[in-house]
TORVEXZA-764028 format. One record per residue (C-alpha): residue number from 1; x, y, z. Coordinates in nm, 3 decimals. Layout:
+-----+---------+---------+---------+
:   n :       u :       v :       w :
+-----+---------+---------+---------+
: NUM :       X :       Y :       Z :
...
+-----+---------+---------+---------+
// end
This chain:
+-----+---------+---------+---------+
:   n :       u :       v :       w :
+-----+---------+---------+---------+
:   1 :   0.000 :   0.000 :   0.000 :
:   2 :   0.126 :   0.350 :  -0.091 :
:   3 :  -0.027 :   0.621 :   0.131 :
:   4 :  -0.044 :   0.970 :  -0.022 :
:   5 :   0.103 :   1.273 :   0.152 :
:   6 :  -0.111 :   1.384 :   0.443 :
:   7 :  -0.314 :   1.702 :   0.427 :
:   8 :  -0.106 :   1.841 :   0.714 :
:   9 :   0.215 :   1.799 :   0.517 :
:  10 :   0.056 :   1.957 :   0.210 :
:  11 :  -0.074 :   2.252 :   0.418 :
:  12 :   0.264 :   2.299 :   0.584 :
:  13 :   0.444 :   2.284 :   0.251 :
:  14 :   0.200 :   2.531 :   0.099 :
:  15 :   0.253 :   2.777 :   0.382 :
:  16 :   0.626 :   2.723 :   0.392 :
:  17 :   0.670 :   2.780 :   0.023 :
:  18 :   0.383 :   3.024 :  -0.028 :
:  19 :   0.464 :   3.292 :  -0.278 :
:  20 :   0.284 :   3.592 :  -0.415 :
:  21 :   0.013 :   3.515 :  -0.670 :
:  22 :   0.131 :   3.818 :  -0.862 :
:  23 :   0.425 :   3.611 :  -0.992 :
:  24 :   0.398 :   3.578 :  -1.366 :
:  25 :   0.517 :   3.223 :  -1.439 :
:  26 :   0.769 :   3.199 :  -1.717 :
:  27 :   0.911 :   3.548 :  -1.676 :
:  28 :   1.247 :   3.625 :  -1.513 :
:  29 :   1.226 :   3.648 :  -1.133 :
:  30 :   1.515 :   3.839 :  -0.979 :
:  31 :   1.583 :   4.121 :  -0.743 :
:  32 :   1.678 :   4.464 :  -0.881 :
:  33 :   2.027 :   4.472 :  -1.026 :
:  34 :   2.062 :   4.094 :  -1.036 :
:  35 :   2.166 :   3.967 :  -1.382 :
:  36 :   1.933 :   3.710 :  -1.540 :
:  37 :   2.194 :   3.438 :  -1.555 :
:  38 :   2.224 :   3.087 :  -1.407 :
:  39 :   2.398 :   3.024 :  -1.081 :
:  40 :   2.753 :   2.941 :  -1.167 :
:  41 :   2.798 :   2.701 :  -0.877 :
:  42 :   2.483 :   2.498 :  -0.943 :
:  43 :   2.529 :   2.185 :  -1.157 :
:  44 :   2.296 :   2.111 :  -1.447 :
:  45 :   2.033 :   1.866 :  -1.325 :
:  46 :   1.855 :   1.830 :  -1.658 :
:  47 :   1.854 :   2.002 :  -1.996 :
:  48 :   1.658 :   1.962 :  -2.316 :
:  49 :   1.416 :   2.107 :  -2.569 :
:  50 :   1.061 :   2.187 :  -2.455 :
:  51 :   0.780 :   2.388 :  -2.604 :
:  52 :   0.655 :   2.676 :  -2.392 :
:  53 :   0.308 :   2.823 :  -2.433 :
:  54 :   0.285 :   3.199 :  -2.436 :
:  55 :   0.031 :   3.328 :  -2.189 :
:  56 :  -0.135 :   3.577 :  -2.426 :
:  57 :  -0.118 :   3.430 :  -2.775 :
:  58 :  -0.146 :   3.069 :  -2.657 :
:  59 :   0.095 :   2.964 :  -2.929 :
:  60 :   0.395 :   2.736 :  -2.876 :
:  61 :   0.759 :   2.840 :  -2.870 :
:  62 :   1.042 :   2.589 :  -2.866 :
:  63 :   1.308 :   2.676 :  -2.610 :
:  64 :   1.615 :   2.511 :  -2.459 :
:  65 :   1.545 :   2.453 :  -2.087 :
:  66 :   1.814 :   2.401 :  -1.824 :
:  67 :   1.740 :   2.297 :  -1.465 :
:  68 :   2.000 :   2.431 :  -1.220 :
:  69 :   1.953 :   2.421 :  -0.846 :
:  70 :   1.596 :   2.535 :  -0.775 :
:  71 :   1.566 :   2.743 :  -1.094 :
:  72 :   1.455 :   2.650 :  -1.445 :
:  73 :   1.620 :   2.863 :  -1.716 :
:  74 :   1.512 :   2.877 :  -2.078 :
:  75 :   1.709 :   2.995 :  -2.380 :
:  76 :   1.616 :   3.073 :  -2.737 :
:  77 :   1.902 :   2.857 :  -2.858 :
:  78 :   2.107 :   2.577 :  -2.704 :
:  79 :   2.436 :   2.766 :  -2.737 :
:  80 :   2.319 :   3.098 :  -2.591 :
:  81 :   2.483 :   3.212 :  -2.269 :
:  82 :   2.213 :   3.455 :  -2.155 :
:  83 :   1.874 :   3.305 :  -2.072 :
:  84 :   1.549 :   3.462 :  -2.190 :
:  85 :   1.398 :   3.399 :  -1.850 :
:  86 :   1.382 :   3.171 :  -1.549 :
:  87 :   1.126 :   3.008 :  -1.326 :
:  88 :   1.202 :   2.983 :  -0.955 :
:  89 :   1.067 :   2.649 :  -0.839 :
:  90 :   1.037 :   2.735 :  -0.470 :
:  91 :   0.672 :   2.743 :  -0.370 :
:  92 :   0.553 :   2.572 :  -0.689 :
:  93 :   0.400 :   2.242 :  -0.782 :
:  94 :   0.442 :   2.038 :  -1.100 :
:  95 :   0.194 :   1.794 :  -1.248 :
:  96 :   0.098 :   1.629 :  -1.570 :
:  97 :  -0.192 :   1.797 :  -1.743 :
:  98 :  -0.504 :   1.611 :  -1.842 :
:  99 :  -0.518 :   1.633 :  -2.222 :
: 100 :  -0.820 :   1.808 :  -2.366 :
: 101 :  -0.984 :   1.749 :  -2.704 :
: 102 :  -0.748 :   2.001 :  -2.862 :
: 103 :  -0.440 :   1.843 :  -2.694 :
: 104 :  -0.472 :   1.485 :  -2.821 :
: 105 :  -0.127 :   1.336 :  -2.873 :
: 106 :   0.050 :   1.613 :  -2.680 :
: 107 :   0.263 :   1.545 :  -2.373 :
: 108 :   0.185 :   1.836 :  -2.143 :
: 109 :   0.283 :   1.928 :  -1.788 :
: 110 :   0.240 :   2.240 :  -1.582 :
: 111 :   0.437 :   2.434 :  -1.323 :
: 112 :   0.210 :   2.646 :  -1.106 :
: 113 :   0.240 :   2.840 :  -0.777 :
: 114 :   0.095 :   2.703 :  -0.456 :
: 115 :   0.129 :   2.391 :  -0.242 :
: 116 :   0.410 :   2.155 :  -0.334 :
: 117 :   0.380 :   1.787 :  -0.390 :
: 118 :   0.066 :   1.740 :  -0.602 :
: 119 :   0.149 :   1.432 :  -0.804 :
: 120 :  -0.180 :   1.370 :  -0.979 :
: 121 :  -0.278 :   1.481 :  -1.326 :
: 122 :  -0.470 :   1.805 :  -1.289 :
: 123 :  -0.644 :   2.054 :  -1.517 :
: 124 :  -0.443 :   2.356 :  -1.628 :
: 125 :  -0.419 :   2.652 :  -1.391 :
: 126 :  -0.465 :   3.003 :  -1.536 :
: 127 :  -0.151 :   3.112 :  -1.350 :
: 128 :   0.063 :   2.814 :  -1.446 :
: 129 :   0.335 :   2.769 :  -1.704 :
: 130 :   0.232 :   2.505 :  -1.957 :
: 131 :   0.511 :   2.304 :  -2.120 :
: 132 :   0.508 :   2.034 :  -2.387 :
: 133 :   0.762 :   1.753 :  -2.418 :
: 134 :   0.844 :   1.549 :  -2.726 :
: 135 :   0.739 :   1.216 :  -2.572 :
: 136 :   0.561 :   1.068 :  -2.273 :
: 137 :   0.891 :   0.945 :  -2.123 :
: 138 :   1.057 :   1.286 :  -2.171 :
: 139 :   0.761 :   1.454 :  -2.003 :
: 140 :   0.773 :   1.210 :  -1.709 :
: 141 :   1.149 :   1.265 :  -1.671 :
: 142 :   1.103 :   1.643 :  -1.658 :
: 143 :   0.820 :   1.616 :  -1.404 :
: 144 :   1.029 :   1.385 :  -1.189 :
: 145 :   1.340 :   1.605 :  -1.204 :
: 146 :   1.145 :   1.921 :  -1.115 :
: 147 :   0.958 :   1.741 :  -0.839 :
: 148 :   1.288 :   1.636 :  -0.684 :
: 149 :   1.397 :   1.998 :  -0.666 :
: 150 :   1.066 :   2.107 :  -0.511 :
: 151 :   1.066 :   1.836 :  -0.245 :
: 152 :   1.438 :   1.828 :  -0.164 :
: 153 :   1.394 :   2.056 :   0.144 :
: 154 :   1.148 :   1.799 :   0.286 :
: 155 :   1.381 :   1.503 :   0.245 :
: 156 :   1.248 :   1.408 :  -0.098 :
: 157 :   1.414 :   1.395 :  -0.435 :
: 158 :   1.655 :   1.123 :  -0.327 :
: 159 :   1.653 :   0.939 :  -0.660 :
: 160 :   1.928 :   1.105 :  -0.860 :
: 161 :   2.048 :   1.299 :  -0.555 :
: 162 :   2.416 :   1.290 :  -0.461 :
: 163 :   2.487 :   1.031 :  -0.193 :
: 164 :   2.668 :   1.289 :   0.021 :
: 165 :   2.366 :   1.520 :   0.014 :
: 166 :   2.128 :   1.241 :   0.115 :
: 167 :   2.354 :   1.132 :   0.401 :
: 168 :   2.398 :   1.491 :   0.517 :
: 169 :   2.022 :   1.552 :   0.520 :
: 170 :   1.945 :   1.226 :   0.705 :
: 171 :   2.197 :   1.286 :   0.983 :
: 172 :   1.919 :   1.442 :   1.187 :
: 173 :   1.772 :   1.090 :   1.219 :
: 174 :   2.093 :   0.960 :   1.375 :
: 175 :   2.411 :   0.793 :   1.243 :
: 176 :   2.360 :   0.516 :   0.989 :
: 177 :   2.553 :   0.327 :   0.725 :
: 178 :   2.305 :   0.366 :   0.440 :
: 179 :   2.026 :   0.603 :   0.332 :
: 180 :   1.686 :   0.539 :   0.488 :
: 181 :   1.545 :   0.414 :   0.158 :
: 182 :   1.820 :   0.152 :   0.128 :
: 183 :   1.772 :   0.038 :   0.488 :
: 184 :   1.395 :   0.013 :   0.440 :
: 185 :   1.434 :  -0.198 :   0.125 :
: 186 :   1.698 :  -0.423 :   0.284 :
: 187 :   1.496 :  -0.475 :   0.603 :
: 188 :   1.188 :  -0.572 :   0.401 :
: 189 :   1.380 :  -0.813 :   0.176 :
: 190 :   1.560 :  -0.963 :   0.474 :
: 191 :   1.225 :  -1.024 :   0.647 :
: 192 :   1.025 :  -1.149 :   0.348 :
: 193 :   1.239 :  -1.215 :   0.043 :
: 194 :   1.559 :  -1.406 :   0.117 :
: 195 :   1.394 :  -1.730 :   0.004 :
: 196 :   1.235 :  -1.574 :  -0.306 :
: 197 :   1.364 :  -1.747 :  -0.618 :
: 198 :   1.527 :  -1.510 :  -0.866 :
: 199 :   1.564 :  -1.229 :  -0.611 :
: 200 :   1.718 :  -0.920 :  -0.781 :
: 201 :   1.712 :  -1.105 :  -1.115 :
: 202 :   1.337 :  -1.104 :  -1.180 :
: 203 :   1.193 :  -0.754 :  -1.239 :
: 204 :   0.925 :  -0.598 :  -1.022 :
: 205 :   0.606 :  -0.435 :  -1.145 :
: 206 :   0.726 :  -0.132 :  -1.339 :
: 207 :   0.427 :   0.089 :  -1.254 :
: 208 :   0.456 :   0.014 :  -0.883 :
: 209 :   0.830 :   0.077 :  -0.887 :
: 210 :   0.765 :   0.416 :  -1.047 :
: 211 :   0.489 :   0.495 :  -0.794 :
: 212 :   0.723 :   0.412 :  -0.506 :
: 213 :   1.000 :   0.618 :  -0.660 :
: 214 :   0.757 :   0.906 :  -0.708 :
: 215 :   0.639 :   0.882 :  -0.348 :
: 216 :   0.991 :   0.887 :  -0.203 :
: 217 :   1.085 :   1.176 :  -0.431 :
: 218 :   0.787 :   1.370 :  -0.299 :
: 219 :   0.906 :   1.342 :   0.060 :
: 220 :   0.665 :   1.063 :   0.153 :
: 221 :   0.770 :   0.754 :   0.344 :
: 222 :   0.560 :   0.474 :   0.192 :
: 223 :   0.549 :   0.164 :   0.407 :
: 224 :   0.589 :  -0.188 :   0.269 :
: 225 :   0.342 :  -0.445 :   0.401 :
: 226 :   0.234 :  -0.801 :   0.329 :
: 227 :   0.078 :  -0.694 :  -0.002 :
: 228 :   0.401 :  -0.542 :  -0.133 :
: 229 :   0.581 :  -0.750 :  -0.395 :
: 230 :   0.936 :  -0.844 :  -0.296 :
: 231 :   1.065 :  -0.813 :  -0.654 :
: 232 :   0.922 :  -0.460 :  -0.674 :
: 233 :   1.116 :  -0.356 :  -0.363 :
: 234 :   1.430 :  -0.527 :  -0.497 :
: 235 :   1.391 :  -0.336 :  -0.825 :
: 236 :   1.346 :  -0.012 :  -0.630 :
: 237 :   1.676 :  -0.071 :  -0.449 :
: 238 :   1.859 :  -0.138 :  -0.775 :
: 239 :   1.698 :   0.171 :  -0.928 :
: 240 :   1.823 :   0.391 :  -0.644 :
: 241 :   2.180 :   0.269 :  -0.691 :
: 242 :   2.159 :   0.302 :  -1.069 :
: 243 :   2.027 :   0.660 :  -1.055 :
: 244 :   2.298 :   0.793 :  -0.826 :
: 245 :   2.464 :   1.073 :  -1.027 :
: 246 :   2.795 :   0.918 :  -0.929 :
: 247 :   2.809 :   0.546 :  -0.845 :
: 248 :   2.902 :   0.404 :  -0.506 :
: 249 :   3.256 :   0.363 :  -0.638 :
: 250 :   3.322 :   0.714 :  -0.774 :
: 251 :   3.408 :   0.764 :  -1.140 :
: 252 :   3.759 :   0.880 :  -1.049 :
: 253 :   3.827 :   0.543 :  -0.879 :
: 254 :   3.698 :   0.323 :  -1.163 :
: 255 :   4.040 :   0.254 :  -1.317 :
: 256 :   4.200 :   0.191 :  -0.976 :
: 257 :   3.940 :  -0.070 :  -0.886 :
: 258 :   3.967 :  -0.229 :  -1.230 :
: 259 :   4.343 :  -0.257 :  -1.178 :
: 260 :   4.268 :  -0.441 :  -0.852 :
: 261 :   4.047 :  -0.681 :  -1.045 :
: 262 :   4.329 :  -0.749 :  -1.293 :
: 263 :   4.573 :  -0.807 :  -1.007 :
: 264 :   4.325 :  -1.045 :  -0.840 :
: 265 :   4.323 :  -1.265 :  -1.149 :
: 266 :   4.705 :  -1.289 :  -1.138 :
: 267 :   4.783 :  -1.292 :  -0.765 :
: 268 :   4.486 :  -1.328 :  -0.533 :
: 269 :   4.682 :  -1.238 :  -0.221 :
: 270 :   4.833 :  -0.918 :  -0.357 :
: 271 :   4.505 :  -0.826 :  -0.525 :
: 272 :   4.315 :  -0.862 :  -0.197 :
: 273 :   4.561 :  -0.638 :  -0.015 :
: 274 :   4.538 :  -0.373 :  -0.286 :
: 275 :   4.158 :  -0.393 :  -0.290 :
: 276 :   4.145 :  -0.348 :   0.089 :
: 277 :   4.353 :  -0.031 :   0.056 :
: 278 :   4.134 :   0.104 :  -0.224 :
: 279 :   3.817 :   0.032 :  -0.029 :
: 280 :   3.945 :   0.194 :   0.290 :
: 281 :   4.031 :   0.515 :   0.100 :
: 282 :   3.678 :   0.567 :  -0.036 :
: 283 :   3.477 :   0.869 :   0.088 :
: 284 :   3.305 :   0.778 :   0.414 :
: 285 :   2.949 :   0.782 :   0.275 :
: 286 :   3.054 :   0.560 :  -0.018 :
: 287 :   3.254 :   0.328 :   0.210 :
: 288 :   2.962 :   0.283 :   0.449 :
: 289 :   2.707 :   0.216 :   0.173 :
: 290 :   2.935 :  -0.028 :  -0.012 :
: 291 :   3.003 :  -0.215 :   0.313 :
: 292 :   2.630 :  -0.227 :   0.392 :
: 293 :   2.536 :  -0.355 :   0.045 :
: 294 :   2.811 :  -0.620 :   0.029 :
: 295 :   2.726 :  -0.756 :   0.373 :
: 296 :   2.359 :  -0.781 :   0.276 :
: 297 :   2.437 :  -0.951 :  -0.056 :
: 298 :   2.650 :  -1.206 :   0.128 :
: 299 :   2.344 :  -1.279 :   0.339 :
: 300 :   2.136 :  -1.317 :   0.022 :
: 301 :   2.379 :  -1.566 :  -0.135 :
: 302 :   2.380 :  -1.774 :   0.184 :
: 303 :   2.022 :  -1.871 :   0.083 :
: 304 :   2.124 :  -1.951 :  -0.276 :
: 305 :   2.005 :  -2.310 :  -0.244 :
: 306 :   1.653 :  -2.164 :  -0.228 :
: 307 :   1.664 :  -1.826 :  -0.408 :
: 308 :   1.904 :  -1.954 :  -0.678 :
: 309 :   2.115 :  -1.636 :  -0.648 :
: 310 :   2.480 :  -1.731 :  -0.615 :
: 311 :   2.760 :  -1.483 :  -0.555 :
: 312 :   2.830 :  -1.476 :  -0.927 :
: 313 :   2.465 :  -1.403 :  -1.009 :
: 314 :   2.450 :  -1.118 :  -0.757 :
: 315 :   2.781 :  -0.980 :  -0.883 :
: 316 :   2.644 :  -0.979 :  -1.238 :
: 317 :   2.332 :  -0.789 :  -1.128 :
: 318 :   2.491 :  -0.537 :  -0.889 :
: 319 :   2.835 :  -0.489 :  -1.046 :
: 320 :   2.725 :  -0.231 :  -1.309 :
: 321 :   2.521 :  -0.044 :  -1.045 :
: 322 :   2.815 :  -0.022 :  -0.803 :
: 323 :   3.104 :   0.031 :  -1.043 :
: 324 :   3.069 :   0.192 :  -1.385 :
: 325 :   3.277 :   0.426 :  -1.603 :
: 326 :   3.181 :   0.789 :  -1.647 :
: 327 :   3.164 :   0.750 :  -2.025 :
: 328 :   2.962 :   0.435 :  -2.085 :
: 329 :   3.059 :   0.352 :  -2.442 :
: 330 :   3.007 :  -0.009 :  -2.556 :
: 331 :   3.378 :  -0.085 :  -2.588 :
: 332 :   3.461 :   0.032 :  -2.234 :
: 333 :   3.167 :  -0.158 :  -2.089 :
: 334 :   3.255 :  -0.481 :  -2.272 :
: 335 :   3.619 :  -0.459 :  -2.166 :
: 336 :   3.533 :  -0.407 :  -1.802 :
: 337 :   3.232 :  -0.638 :  -1.763 :
: 338 :   3.418 :  -0.954 :  -1.659 :
: 339 :   3.657 :  -0.760 :  -1.433 :
: 340 :   3.371 :  -0.575 :  -1.262 :
: 341 :   3.188 :  -0.902 :  -1.203 :
: 342 :   3.499 :  -1.069 :  -1.057 :
: 343 :   3.569 :  -0.766 :  -0.837 :
: 344 :   3.210 :  -0.760 :  -0.709 :
: 345 :   3.233 :  -1.131 :  -0.632 :
: 346 :   3.539 :  -1.070 :  -0.412 :
: 347 :   3.374 :  -0.770 :  -0.241 :
: 348 :   3.075 :  -0.986 :  -0.145 :
: 349 :   3.267 :  -1.296 :  -0.040 :
: 350 :   3.533 :  -1.114 :   0.162 :
: 351 :   3.337 :  -0.815 :   0.288 :
: 352 :   3.424 :  -0.887 :   0.653 :
: 353 :   3.794 :  -0.885 :   0.565 :
: 354 :   3.790 :  -0.591 :   0.325 :
: 355 :   3.577 :  -0.358 :   0.539 :
: 356 :   3.743 :  -0.416 :   0.875 :
: 357 :   4.011 :  -0.149 :   0.845 :
: 358 :   3.793 :   0.157 :   0.895 :
: 359 :   3.555 :   0.265 :   1.168 :
: 360 :   3.188 :   0.312 :   1.069 :
: 361 :   3.029 :   0.655 :   1.075 :
: 362 :   2.955 :   0.782 :   1.423 :
: 363 :   2.742 :   1.063 :   1.560 :
: 364 :   2.822 :   1.409 :   1.430 :
: 365 :   3.050 :   1.613 :   1.651 :
: 366 :   2.870 :   1.895 :   1.836 :
: 367 :   2.917 :   2.245 :   1.702 :
: 368 :   3.070 :   2.523 :   1.902 :
: 369 :   3.335 :   2.317 :   2.078 :
: 370 :   3.686 :   2.448 :   2.142 :
: 371 :   3.884 :   2.470 :   1.816 :
: 372 :   4.188 :   2.305 :   1.968 :
: 373 :   3.981 :   2.006 :   2.079 :
: 374 :   3.832 :   1.966 :   1.733 :
: 375 :   4.173 :   1.993 :   1.576 :
: 376 :   4.326 :   1.736 :   1.807 :
: 377 :   4.025 :   1.510 :   1.759 :
: 378 :   4.068 :   1.525 :   1.378 :
: 379 :   4.440 :   1.438 :   1.410 :
: 380 :   4.363 :   1.148 :   1.641 :
: 381 :   4.089 :   1.026 :   1.408 :
: 382 :   4.335 :   1.022 :   1.120 :
: 383 :   4.589 :   0.833 :   1.330 :
: 384 :   4.329 :   0.580 :   1.439 :
: 385 :   4.224 :   0.532 :   1.077 :
: 386 :   4.587 :   0.475 :   0.974 :
: 387 :   4.640 :   0.228 :   1.258 :
: 388 :   4.322 :   0.045 :   1.167 :
: 389 :   4.431 :   0.031 :   0.803 :
: 390 :   4.774 :  -0.102 :   0.906 :
: 391 :   4.611 :  -0.356 :   1.139 :
: 392 :   4.382 :  -0.463 :   0.858 :
: 393 :   4.678 :  -0.501 :   0.626 :
: 394 :   4.874 :  -0.707 :   0.879 :
: 395 :   4.573 :  -0.921 :   0.959 :
: 396 :   4.514 :  -0.976 :   0.588 :
: 397 :   4.877 :  -1.078 :   0.540 :
: 398 :   4.855 :  -1.310 :   0.842 :
: 399 :   4.537 :  -1.468 :   0.715 :
: 400 :   4.691 :  -1.514 :   0.372 :
: 401 :   5.001 :  -1.674 :   0.530 :
: 402 :   4.787 :  -1.905 :   0.739 :
: 403 :   4.581 :  -1.992 :   0.434 :
: 404 :   4.897 :  -2.066 :   0.233 :
: 405 :   5.024 :  -2.289 :   0.516 :
: 406 :   4.690 :  -2.464 :   0.534 :
: 407 :   4.692 :  -2.515 :   0.159 :
: 408 :   5.050 :  -2.642 :   0.175 :
: 409 :   4.963 :  -2.876 :   0.462 :
: 410 :   4.664 :  -3.005 :   0.270 :
: 411 :   4.887 :  -3.076 :  -0.031 :
: 412 :   5.139 :  -3.258 :   0.188 :
: 413 :   4.858 :  -3.464 :   0.342 :
: 414 :   4.736 :  -3.557 :  -0.003 :
: 415 :   5.086 :  -3.656 :  -0.108 :
: 416 :   5.133 :  -3.860 :   0.212 :
: 417 :   4.806 :  -4.040 :   0.154 :
: 418 :   4.906 :  -4.108 :  -0.204 :
: 419 :   5.248 :  -4.240 :  -0.094 :
: 420 :   5.090 :  -4.454 :   0.178 :
: 421 :   4.854 :  -4.602 :  -0.079 :
: 422 :   5.146 :  -4.672 :  -0.315 :
: 423 :   5.346 :  -4.827 :  -0.028 :
: 424 :   5.051 :  -5.043 :   0.065 :
: 425 :   5.024 :  -5.158 :  -0.295 :
: 426 :   5.393 :  -5.237 :  -0.302 :
: 427 :   5.358 :  -5.435 :   0.022 :
: 428 :   5.077 :  -5.634 :  -0.131 :
: 429 :   5.284 :  -5.695 :  -0.442 :
: 430 :   5.580 :  -5.806 :  -0.225 :
: 431 :   5.355 :  -6.044 :  -0.029 :
: 432 :   5.221 :  -6.192 :  -0.352 :
: 433 :   5.575 :  -6.239 :  -0.480 :
: 434 :   5.675 :  -6.412 :  -0.155 :
: 435 :   5.378 :  -6.647 :  -0.186 :
: 436 :   5.465 :  -6.719 :  -0.548 :
: 437 :   5.829 :  -6.779 :  -0.450 :
: 438 :   5.729 :  -7.020 :  -0.172 :
: 439 :   5.498 :  -7.200 :  -0.411 :
: 440 :   5.778 :  -7.221 :  -0.664 :
: 441 :   6.015 :  -7.362 :  -0.404 :
: 442 :   5.755 :  -7.618 :  -0.298 :
: 443 :   5.696 :  -7.713 :  -0.658 :
: 444 :   6.070 :  -7.751 :  -0.719 :
: 445 :   6.113 :  -7.963 :  -0.404 :
: 446 :   5.820 :  -8.182 :  -0.514 :
: 447 :   5.970 :  -8.213 :  -0.860 :
: 448 :   6.308 :  -8.308 :  -0.715 :
: 449 :   6.143 :  -8.575 :  -0.495 :
: 450 :   5.952 :  -8.711 :  -0.787 :
: 451 :   6.264 :  -8.717 :  -0.997 :
: 452 :   6.453 :  -8.899 :  -0.722 :
: 453 :   6.176 :  -9.154 :  -0.677 :
: 454 :   6.158 :  -9.199 :  -1.052 :
: 455 :   6.533 :  -9.249 :  -1.069 :
: 456 :   6.522 :  -9.505 :  -0.787 :
: 457 :   6.236 :  -9.684 :  -0.953 :
: 458 :   6.422 :  -9.689 :  -1.285 :
: 459 :   6.739 :  -9.816 :  -1.118 :
: 460 :   6.539 : -10.090 :  -0.946 :
: 461 :   6.365 : -10.168 :  -1.274 :
: 462 :   6.690 : -10.194 :  -1.462 :
: 463 :   6.845 : -10.400 :  -1.180 :
: 464 :   6.554 : -10.639 :  -1.183 :
: 465 :   6.561 : -10.653 :  -1.559 :
: 466 :   6.933 : -10.737 :  -1.552 :
: 467 :   6.882 : -11.021 :  -1.300 :
: 468 :   6.609 : -11.170 :  -1.513 :
: 469 :   6.827 : -11.156 :  -1.818 :
: 470 :   7.120 : -11.331 :  -1.644 :
: 471 :   6.894 : -11.601 :  -1.503 :
: 472 :   6.748 : -11.671 :  -1.838 :
: 473 :   7.088 : -11.724 :  -1.991 :
: 474 :   7.201 : -11.975 :  -1.716 :
: 475 :   6.896 : -12.197 :  -1.744 :
: 476 :   6.956 : -12.551 :  -1.902 :
: 477 :   6.873 : -12.572 :  -2.266 :
+-----+---------+---------+---------+
// end
């Protein structure tokens, strides 16, 4: 079930962001003397061609729109530096417009002043700015991006929001290793989905995933209950990771981690040590989230006899969401696919070893303390982190040495067993030869006795024959 935002939240948001109705939407809004240019420090959240309806003539003008911070700029041409105007999104709401008979086939949405967070399709407001996108998906993307900006002060807009910003905003709820959305998805899957076959591989219901995403982006906290599909929640978790503007492993660290994967294929021990160092040097928010995800995925694979999701399967699914290049051309992706999968497999299997060299995030230090204390605390924290990293390295080396000894001992035991078996066979062969030799000696002794008896019998025969011959000759004729 997905509860809508309460009327109290809507009323509070409307009052908090209430602006003068005299604002003419679509015209530049700036204080006297302020140049009508974009904020230089604000990154571009979204840009593209849209058609803007003029308020008087009701005709359509194609303009290049750029979303920066909480302001939407529009230009006559894509390459122009000076915008024609801007729309400040504070105190506004954005919604898809119900198409009328004259708008069949058009993809319309409206930005209007008033309460924030209306997510339903509504009729056009006479004070709103009506925009037309080139496709339904483009229109939905614009509505979603603008809604994130509107709801960001209320804890919304987390899909596509920088991980550091989400963690910073959620610190008021206490220290944690992962954003609230991630924890909510993991807790639900842990309670209801670890035995679900094809977990994270089978897709959820696309419309429900989008509704949940929309609800979280609008500052709501939808609860999952017994009617919520596990695969939908799993898809929502993957979507959050995929839509991070920078992945859990930052773009700048992609090549370093890929080098670790190459080293792992050549020398597992050295590769593990290098990977532990790379992991420990990640930004704290990224380190905590990666540790949290890998530990959970190890729990998922421990039920692989039921859910059919082995470590390799999970690495295939999550690898591209955790580690991806900044420029995702086909060649780069194909070259790194197998390495990313292997690296993710090691991160899941050895998470307890790889993530033991750094302390998890603790409560934020109170403001206003003595500067010297803060300074000393930050030096001490760095020293502790270095000592933990060194301890982790030494423990890893020790474990690798022990494992090598165990492997060597196992090989020696196998060789001893093989030699014992060969010796036993030789003993059996020797025993058989002794038996054959004794039998041969008995046979020879028997043959010699028979020969002697035969000789004696022949001698007696010839002696008797000779006596008979002599007697026959001496008999009277």
